[in-house]
C-alpha positions as CSV (number, residue, x, y, z in Angstrom):
1,M,-11.6,33.6,-18.8
2,E,-11.3,34.9,-15.3
3,R,-14.7,33.4,-14.5
4,A,-13.6,30.0,-15.7
5,I,-10.5,30.1,-13.5
6,A,-12.6,31.2,-10.5
7,L,-15.1,28.4,-11.1
8,G,-12.2,25.9,-11.3
9,Q,-10.7,27.2,-8.1
10,R,-14.0,27.0,-6.3
11,Y,-14.5,23.5,-7.6
12,E,-11.0,22.4,-6.4
13,A,-11.6,24.0,-3.0
14,R,-15.0,22.3,-2.6
15,R,-13.6,18.9,-3.8
16,A,-10.7,19.2,-1.2
17,Q,-13.3,20.0,1.5
18,L,-15.5,17.1,0.6
19,N,-12.7,14.7,0.3
20,G,-11.0,15.7,3.4
21,S,-7.7,15.7,1.4
22,A,-5.7,16.8,4.4
23,D,-6.5,13.5,6.1
24,R,-6.2,11.3,3.1
25,P,-3.1,9.8,1.6
26,A,-2.4,10.8,-2.0
27,I,-3.2,7.4,-3.3
28,A,-6.7,7.7,-2.0
29,A,-7.5,10.5,-4.4
30,A,-8.3,7.8,-7.0
31,L,-11.0,6.3,-4.7
32,T,-14.7,7.1,-4.6
33,E,-16.3,8.1,-1.3
34,K,-17.7,4.6,-0.9
35,E,-14.3,3.0,-1.6
36,L,-12.7,5.4,0.8
37,A,-15.2,4.5,3.5
38,L,-14.6,0.8,2.9
39,A,-10.8,1.3,2.9
40,R,-11.0,3.1,6.3
41,L,-13.0,0.3,7.8
42,V,-10.6,-2.4,6.5
43,A,-7.6,-0.3,7.8
44,Q,-9.3,-0.2,11.2
45,R,-9.1,-4.0,11.2
46,R,-12.8,-4.5,11.0
47,T,-14.1,-7.9,10.0
48,N,-16.1,-8.3,6.7
49,K,-19.1,-9.0,8.9
50,E,-18.7,-5.8,10.8
51,I,-18.1,-3.8,7.6
52,A,-21.2,-5.4,6.1
53,E,-23.3,-4.3,9.1
54,T,-21.9,-0.8,9.1
55,L,-22.4,-0.3,5.3
56,H,-25.7,-2.2,5.2
57,L,-24.3,-4.7,2.6
58,S,-24.0,-8.5,2.5
59,E,-20.6,-10.1,3.4
60,G,-20.2,-11.3,-0.1
61,T,-20.6,-7.8,-1.5
62,V,-18.1,-6.6,1.0
63,K,-15.6,-9.3,-0.1
64,Q,-16.1,-8.3,-3.8
65,Y,-15.6,-4.6,-3.0
66,I,-12.5,-5.2,-1.0
67,N,-11.0,-7.3,-3.8
68,Q,-11.8,-4.5,-6.2
69,L,-10.2,-2.0,-3.9
70,Y,-7.0,-4.1,-3.7
71,A,-6.9,-4.3,-7.4
72,K,-7.4,-0.6,-7.8
73,L,-4.6,0.2,-5.3
74,D,-2.4,-2.6,-6.8
75,I,-2.1,-4.4,-3.5
76,G,-1.2,-8.1,-3.7
77,G,-0.2,-11.0,-1.5
78,A,-1.9,-13.0,1.2
79,V,-5.2,-11.6,2.6
80,R,-3.6,-10.7,6.0
81,N,-0.8,-8.9,4.2
82,K,-3.2,-7.1,1.9
83,R,-5.1,-5.7,4.9
84,A,-1.8,-4.7,6.5
85,Q,-0.7,-2.9,3.3
86,L,-4.0,-1.1,3.2
87,A,-3.6,0.0,6.8
88,A,-0.1,1.2,6.1
89,L,-1.4,3.3,3.1
90,F,-3.9,5.0,5.4
91,G,-1.5,5.5,8.2
92,T,-3.3,3.2,10.6
93,K,-1.2,1.0,12.8
94,Y,-2.2,-2.7,12.6
């Protein structure tokens, strides 16, 4: 039993280390690493073209991923407002 607890504690510590949980808002815990990278780029006010170049994706793929991200985080409204809401979630001033 103690071994299972120790393994669980090591897992949680490693997960926190990999996720950088101290730098992440609580809502970001539900995101994958790729989604988190995308969210950070959107929050930095990067264009879809810049994001596509950074992540080596097409602009269309970036648009799809961003829309999926908005849905996952329950962000609605106009595109400009969605990006502002995402930036607010990640503590980035727009």
